[in-house]
Structures are given as C-alpha cells and as structure tokens.
C-alpha positions in Angstrom: 54.3 -51.8 -13.6 55.0 -49.1 -16.3 52.8 -48.8 -19.4 49.9 -50.7 -17.9 47.2 -48.0 -17.5 47.2 -46.8 -21.1 47.5 -50.2 -22.6 45.0 -52.0 -20.3 42.4 -49.3 -20.1 42.7 -47.6 -23.5 44.6 -50.0 -25.7 47.3 -47.3 -26.2 51.0 -47.2 -25.6 51.0 -43.6 -24.3 48.6 -40.8 -23.5 49.5 -37.2 -24.4 47.8 -34.3 -22.8 48.1 -30.5 -23.0 48.8 -30.1 -19.3 51.7 -27.9 -18.3 53.6 -30.5 -16.2 56.5 -32.9 -16.7 57.3 -36.5 -15.7 60.5 -38.1 -15.0 60.8 -41.9 -15.2 63.4 -43.7 -13.1 63.8 -46.9 -15.0 66.1 -48.4 -12.4 63.8 -48.2 -9.4 60.5 -48.0 -11.2 59.6 -44.7 -9.8 57.8 -41.8 -11.5 58.2 -38.2 -10.5 55.8 -35.5 -11.4 57.6 -32.2 -12.0 56.6 -28.6 -12.4 56.3 -27.2 -15.9 59.0 -25.0 -17.3 56.4 -22.2 -17.5 55.7 -21.6 -13.8 52.8 -19.3 -14.7 51.0 -22.1 -16.5 52.1 -25.0 -14.3 49.4 -27.6 -13.6 51.4 -30.2 -11.6 49.4 -29.3 -8.5 46.2 -30.5 -10.4 47.9 -33.8 -11.3 49.5 -34.4 -8.0 47.0 -37.1 -6.9 47.5 -39.1 -10.1 49.1 -42.5 -9.5 52.6 -43.2 -10.6 51.4 -46.1 -12.8 49.1 -43.7 -14.7 51.8 -41.0 -14.9 54.2 -43.5 -16.4 51.9 -43.7 -19.4 51.6 -40.0 -19.9 53.6 -37.5 -21.9 53.1 -33.7 -21.5 54.5 -32.3 -24.8 54.1 -28.7 -23.7 55.5 -29.2 -20.2 59.0 -28.2 -21.2 57.9 -25.1 -23.1 56.7 -21.6 -22.4 53.2 -20.7 -23.4 54.5 -18.2 -25.9 56.6 -20.9 -27.5 53.6 -23.3 -27.7 51.5 -20.6 -29.4 54.3 -19.7 -31.8 54.7 -23.4 -32.7 51.0 -23.9 -33.2 50.7 -20.7 -35.3 53.3 -21.9 -37.7 51.7 -25.4 -38.1 49.5 -25.9 -41.2 47.6 -28.5 -39.3 46.6 -26.1 -36.6 46.1 -22.9 -38.6 42.7 -21.4 -37.8 42.4 -23.2 -34.5 40.3 -21.0 -32.2 42.6 -21.5 -29.2 45.3 -19.5 -30.9 43.3 -16.3 -30.6 41.4 -17.1 -27.5 42.2 -15.1 -24.4 44.0 -16.9 -21.5 41.7 -18.8 -19.2 42.4 -19.0 -15.5 39.4 -21.1 -14.6 38.7 -24.8 -14.5 38.7 -25.8 -18.2 36.6 -29.0 -17.9 33.4 -27.4 -16.3 32.6 -25.4 -19.4 30.4 -22.4 -18.8 28.8 -23.7 -15.7 29.5 -22.0 -12.4 31.7 -23.8 -9.8 28.8 -24.3 -7.4 26.7 -25.8 -10.2 29.5 -28.1 -11.2 30.2 -29.2 -7.5 26.5 -29.8 -6.9 26.9 -32.9 -9.1 29.2 -34.4 -6.5 28.4 -32.8 -3.2 25.2 -31.8 -1.4 25.6 -28.0 -1.1 24.5 -26.6 2.3 24.9 -23.0 3.3 27.5 -22.2 5.8 27.6 -19.6 8.6 
C-alpha cells in the first residue's frame, strides 16, 4: 500500500512539501499517522487531515520538525537559497494557494454563491 501514490501518479519515490506537519509510518501494521508540527504556531496538520494515508505515506515534511525561525536561519545560510524573496517576506496568515484573489472570488470557482440572511 505504501509508496504507491507518488510512484503511480508522479513517477516519484517521495513528495516533499513545505507544510508544517509530520507523519509517522507504522511499518508493522501499515498505518500512517498525521502529526502536528513542532512549531504549533505554524502547524498545518488541520489542512492535511483529509489526505489519505496512502498519499501521506509518500510525503515528507522537512520543516515539520523545525521552528519557523530555525527554517529561516537554515535558509538564510544556504548559498542555494540566498536572495530568495521568502526570506524577507512578512508572515502570511492567509490561504497561500489562492494568490491575490479574495476568498469569495476563489470559492466562486467551486460553489454558487448566494446571499444569506
């Protein structure tokens, strides 16, 4: 069951994301547990909670065990990441994948918006 989503859908062994979450694989029973990130202020496990265990088995969250300040410090010291705009960008608390669109505009792609009372 493990390692099927990334391989079958993407031709990859593993998928790495920048989400603040952690996974724990139980090799004996074949179960995957989604865990909160070490940095509780940045935790995104709630967002990933509906992701299937099969998909989570293929994912690594490299920053999930780190604090945001540790991630920034590590990135700042990396010659590969030097000059990356994210290092000086203010913290975002919004939904990263909708860009500059408003939430109602984004949701209108999926739902018919009707005024409430």
